[in-house]
Residue, then its C-alpha position, 0 to 999 in steps of 0.5 A: m461526538p468524539s471525532y474518532i467515532s464521528y469519522l468511523k461510525p458512517l463506515w459501518d455496514r452490515k452487508k460489508f461485515k457479512n461479506a468480509s465474514a464469508i470470505l475470511s471463513s472460506y480462507f480459514l476453512s481452506r487452510l484447515t481442510g486443505r481444500y479450496y473454497v472462495w465465498g464472498r468477494p474481497y473487502t480490501f482493494i488496491i486502486e492505482p491513481t497513477a503509475i507515475c512518480n516524481l522521485r527516483c528511488p533506487q529500489c522502486p520499479v518506477g524509480l529504476q524505470t524498469l516498469v514495463r507496463p504503460q504509465g498514466h493517471l486514473k481518470m475520475e470518471k473511471f474511478q467512480a465507476m469502479i467504486d460504484e461497482i465494488g463499493d457494496y462490499t469494499w471496506v478498505l481502499l489502498l489508494y496507491f500502488q506504483g506511482e505517487s498518488f498525490i500527482n493525480p489531480d483528482i486524488l482529493e475527490m477520489i478520497d471523499y467519493a470513497y468515503q461516501k461509499k463507506i470505504f476507509t481509504v489509505i494512501s502512502t506518499n513521498a509527501t512532496r506535495l504537502a509542501n504546498p500549504d493549500f494542498a496540505r490543508q485540503l488533505a487535512a480536511s479530507k475524509l482520508g483514513r490513514l496517511i503513510l508518510s515515507v521519509d527514509g532519513a532524518t537528515e537531508e544528506t541521508y534522505k537523498v541517498y534513497r529519495q532521489a530528486g526529493h528535498f528533505h527540508r520541503v518534505i518536513r515542512g509539508i508534514r508539519q503544515f499538514i499536522e498543524a492543519r489537522n490539529q487546527l481542525g480538531n480532526k483525528f483523521p487522517w491518521a498519520d504514520l511516519q514510515f522509515i525503511v531501514m537500510r544500510h545507509n540510514e540505520h544509524e538514524i533510527e533514534d533520530i527519526k523517532k525524535l523527529g516523529k515526536e516533534l512533528g506530532v505524527n501518530r506513529v513512527i513505523f520501521k519497515s524492512p527493504q524489499i530487494y530486486d538487485f540481489e547482486n548488490a543487496e548488501a549495499t542496501l540491506p541493514r546490518n541489524p538482522k532485526y530489520r532484514r526480511y532476507e537470509k543468505v542460504n548456500g550463497k543465495y538470498q531468500l526470505k526468512g521463514s516458510y510459507s504455505g500456498y494459502c496466501k490470504k491476500i488473494w482471498y480478502g483483497s484484489a488490485i486494479t491498475w490505473d488502466n482498469t486491469v485487475i491483478p492479484c495483489c501489490f506484488d504484481k507490479d508489472a501486471e504479469f498476471p492480468l485477470g481481466k479488465i474492468g469495463e470489459h467485464s464486471f469485477e464479480e465476473i472477473w473474481n469468479s472467472e476460471n482465470y482467477h480461480r486458476f491463479r489462486q489454485l496455482v498459488v495454493n499448489r505451487r507458490d514457489s513456481i511464481e517469481m513474485c511470490r518467492n519475493c513476497t513477505e505475506g506473513l513476514r512483513i516487518f513493521f516496528k512501532r515507535 
């Protein structure tokens, strides 16, 4: 059996399909009618394995050391309890948020446990741990679905401008070890994307990173626009090429391109859980400013159907501009470019 099919076939589940259809139907009906419907439960989750990172990237709250909530690791037993609770309707799990997922010592067990529950897992990583050949081989043999390799430079000099405390040559060696191990096993998964955030200091290396991706044997090279927090110094980060900017300057102030309705589909089909069991609406709530409940104190279904969660969704629908994180959210705008 081809390895694509052999990996994906066990993930099919009629009950999950029915739930995904229900929640998406309620979103589209809400958009069409201007009313508010929520049927079913989210089929995509973010679960944060750790809020700690080994790098100091200057546009990241962890790297900037501006994250105000507690930092720590998610324990395996708590992860299992979460998956046991939400696994019947979860199809996609983003097993990363504010920290470097591979720092968590249980990360490989987490990946494989999720797959047992018919969940496709995605991890975004700075790839530093792949320099360990044993870990690279174990990851290649795991049930991870997609691996996003964040490498924002094609040379050591450019890479270190943003990936501070990282080492380009070690990262590239690790990616090569991982791809070679995956190929030796004859696996199609984990699917590997080489991600490049296009910034002022590295936009001259776009063609070089395409060549590097081809040399390494990744599945795709993806270009992403940078998110800005320090708008006073934004021009130092934003690329000159407007194609890779998600912001425009209006009356001297930066704002996201395009216009947005309040019907953010993320808060219909998805939800997020921090390492300490706090349910939050989405990945833009980096500091957990909008805690919706605690797994363990309440079931996720109770939290999802609570007045607190409904109130937040209706706030987004009616007054999205009043929420600061939503004003810097790229839902419907996020710019990805394939090689």
